Structure formats: C-alpha cells, structure tokens
Steps between C-alpha positions, in 0.01 A plus 500: 500500500288367214316170523724322244809612696357373827406172335850455360652571841273245668596245235873560560461465880296183460761351268780578748309346790417184306858468383624514857274216603691258276797362698722483192650166609371150548340435838686302767478120498155526655340832586197404709361835610568872478286769657533876536304747712519856627438632850520877495849597380631143531523237227502134603600196293482132591636220284516123530724293276680167491869517410704208373770538767520399870420753776861519622619607154218753461572643845870530416414702188266748669749559785797558269474867588813616318365365169133596501554672163492149352132471591376761253637773281353790700727442802810711441684432825465306825713459809487408867521811715475337842484151647287541812531138613520151350146525361446875444664713234452847348535510121520798266372483141489760227231439239417667170133495409385606156140417408418516127748785465256724689618499864871444550699553817744334738406388847709429807378243747636358825323192635538309824480130423420219742613153392356159591689268264395329292132574561439873531648843428328819617598859442377846581611827345675749726322818381755748635760349264272426205283655229208299633270593786422134560599164359492135599598174330438145617640187335361167625665187359368146533619176336270373228606192307861565409445873491376792710157647556556877526247728667614858440340817638599863464335829591647840412419866548724743308625808679468694174169607345343266244202624290202285596316474167799416281812457709351258752394240237845529344667453838288190566577358156871570544494319835320205343737467208822536700380250762433236233842565346662474842334165574626368166855612577489353853407164351774518233770600752389238754525230233863600441590426863618157614230281654447592864686830470370761741543671831597304808171468696677563832825691453720621779416854617668763286769708663396857556657748259666812643244773559444725200626249241307310238536130440495330164465161340235232529368376836 
C-alpha cells in the first residue's frame, strides 16, 4: 500500500473515532464524571450524574423490564424470563450494535438482576445464555435536592472477537455514547411518572411460577 493510501486510511479511521466520541445529544441535567478503562479483554465505564427526578421514579424506570427498549434505540426487545424471588429476576434483551457503519451485529443477553429499591440495582450476565463472556451493571441511587444522584458502573467482555487496534476503541466509544443516551432517557421517562411512583420497598413475596415457565410484567 502506498504512503498516500495509508495516510488516507488513517485519516478516515481517526475521523470515525472522533465522531463516535460526540454523544450526539445534550448531556443529562448534570453529568459530573465519566471514566472508561480497559483490563485485558474487558471494558469498564463509570458515570456519575444528577437527574431531575426522585430515586423512586428513576428506580421504577430502570426496573420496567418489559419496556427497556424505551431507554435507547439499540435495544430491540426485552422481557422477563424468570422471577427467582421477590428481589431477583432474569431478564433477556436483544440489542443491535452498529458502530459508524463498520461493525454491525445483534447480541443476545440474559442478566440476573438483584433489586434493592429504591437505592440499588445490580446485574450480572449469564454467559451460557448470552453473547458476552462477562458483564456487570450497578446502579446506585441517592436523593440529592429534589432529584437523584446516579452512580452507574458497567464492565463488559464480549464473547465474540473484537480487533484490538480499531474495534476496541469503537466498542468503548459505542458504550460511552449509548450510556449517555440511556441516562438521558431514564431522566425523561422518570419525569413523566407521578411524584413518588416506584417499586414498593417491601412487597409481599412473589408466588413461585410453575417449573419451566417464564414470568412477565414488572416487579
């Protein structure tokens, strides 16, 4: 390959990477911090933001498992596949990722979520049922003024191969952009809910579903 051709290719790749770093939407009410790092094959993102909605409303939005597609455009489908107990649920999502028109594919993911309303939601990917070798998400919600201080953490390791020199920066940028968009949508949806709307902090134990069946609906 000639030098001018290599230079043009480098310029195109740099332009794509820079374009992905722009979120494309206004930031949440107050985005305080966002950090990304890599540890071997895993990409980790932490974000802190203040949303103009109470914790109960925010918690209700992020646990509306049948409607997670409202959180960002890349979620194609979501549903509850099993309610383990009153505070533990398995949720399936199907996501389409397409970064700068270069890497496009659909991913299946099943997560086990642990609820502590309205303060914390934790999840871990079940690799045997997912296109990810590893994945965790933690939402921590605290009242701040009339809103919510959100501390969000996620760490993922794709099961599929991602080229390190080009694909990994694109994956990280995609994760950054979609997380910011998701936080914006969580705030918008939480503001649409009546004041104080959210999960009952101490519901009665859920009845066990017959073995081999999936349960649906919100907790």
